[in-house]
C-alpha positions, -999 to +999 in steps of 0.1 A: +041+600+752+040+635+767+043+663+742+055+699+751+031+726+742+046+756+724+041+790+740+030+807+707+000+803+684+013+810+649-014+794+630-047+808+644-075+807+619-052+789+594-059+756+576-030+730+571-029+700+551-006+672+561-002+641+537+008+608+554-004+623+587-009+592+606+024+584+622+060+595+625+068+631+612+034+636+595+016+629+627+040+651+648+036+681+624-002+678+623+000+678+663+022+709+663+001+728+638-030+719+657-014+729+690-004+763+676-039+769+664-045+755+630-073+735+617-056+704+603-064+679+575-046+647+576-043+619+550-034+582+550-042+552+530-054+530+561-087+540+574-079+524+608-046+543+613-066+575+603-090+569+630-062+563+656-044+593+645-076+614+649-081+600+684-044+608+692-047+645+680-078+649+700-086+680+680-123+675+678-138+693+648-106+709+640-091+677+626-104+663+592-091+630+583-094+621+546-085+585+534-062+590+502-034+575+483-009+600+474-001+581+441-038+582+430-050+615+412-086+603+418-079+602+456-061+636+453-092+651+436-114+638+463-090+652+491-092+686+477-130+685+471-132+676+509-109+705+518-128+730+497-161+720+510-150+721+549-125+750+548-127+766+513-088+772+513-055+762+526-029+781+544-001+754+550+007+723+532+032+698+544+037+672+515+051+646+538+036+612+524+064+590+511+078+554+513+112+541+521+130+518+496+167+505+498+182+479+478+214+479+456+210+495+423+213+464+404+187+447+423+161+473+418+131+461+398+110+481+375+079+474+397+098+488+427+110+519+408+075+527+397+062+522+433+086+544+450+085+572+422+046+572+420+045+579+458+077+599+465+076+621+435+044+618+414+024+620+447+041+652+459+040+667+424+002+662+420-007+670+455+008+703+452-007+707+416-042+701+428-037+721+461-025+752+444-060+766+435-068+762+471-038+780+483-044+814+499-021+843+490+009+843+512+004+805+521+035+783+528+043+749+514+067+726+529+079+693+513+095+664+531+128+654+513+157+637+529+194+642+540+201+615+512+199+641+485+229+658+501+251+628+506+253+595+488+238+564+507+246+528+493+213+511+483+193+541+482+194+552+444+158+553+437+147+567+471+173+594+469+165+606+434+129+611+443+139+633+473+163+653+452+133+657+427+110+669+453+136+695+466+141+707+430+103+709+427+106+732+457+128+757+437+105+759+407+074+762+428+089+790+448+095+808+415+061+801+400+041+809+431+062+837+443+040+863+427+012+852+450+035+857+480+035+817+486+068+802+497+079+767+490+106+750+510+117+716+518+131+697+549+158+670+548+153+649+579+183+626+589+178+596+609+145+601+628+128+579+654+099+568+636+079+535+625+096+538+591+130+541+605+126+510+625+110+491+595+141+500+574+171+497+598+175+466+617+180+472+653+216+456+651+225+482+626+214+511+646+245+517+668+264+522+638+241+548+625+241+567+656+280+567+656+277+585+623+258+613+637+278+643+654+248+648+677+253+613+690+217+601+686+188+599+661+163+627+659+127+628+670+096+634+649+088+663+672+122+681+663+111+679+626+077+691+633+091+721+648+113+728+617+082+723+595+061+748+618+089+774+615+091+773+579+053+774+575+051+804+600+056+841+593+088+838+611+102+823+579+086+850+557+119+856+538+130+819+535+120+805+500+130+778+478+155+763+506+162+731+521+164+728+559+185+697+570+174+684+603+201+656+609+223+662+639+252+670+617+251+637+594+258+655+563+280+682+575+302+671+604+323+640+609+320+629+646+352+622+665+371+627+697+399+654+697+429+657+722 
């Protein structure tokens, strides 16, 4: 795949952490930040996928890969120790690690509830709690939420609730960290072309999904990465506690012909 190269370098001498950085939106965001000058730390639960991501990024010693499960506080402590030892600080955090889970509310088991909440909410909460001491003044945090916090989707009750929770966390942390000049925002991607999308949506159902999007297509991971880079950059210096919806109009516009 060919990736376009931005003409600007907004993250020279900055250190960025991208959790869940081995594929999809996380990998695209890591690539974008690296291309724009950052040193990038990526995490994932699978060592082989981490190694493949490092090869893909081709950033040499500007990329640090750390095996970490976002739901494990022990792993998060080890992650922060690795960041502290290598770079000493963080200027950008993209809290991206998460899982998809779709089933009718009545069929959601306690085990599945705990799994999704542990990764999607607890993982983000403690990633940011433990990263806070490493955040430089005027750092930027971006949390990966979802369009489903804005519009109901049948079969997504637990998933949607975790995404609403992390966006609300962005509100609170924007207030708590504001005195240090640290901004906290979230992004809410719509349907994005990623391995997780194909795992969650059978091919036969994808045309109906596209028909629900005013833009007439699903989005790309690079488009989400561009939005993350904007929110993490100085160009968004007065954007704080907000959610940026990247969905091709899925939430706000009803597609249809006129005339």
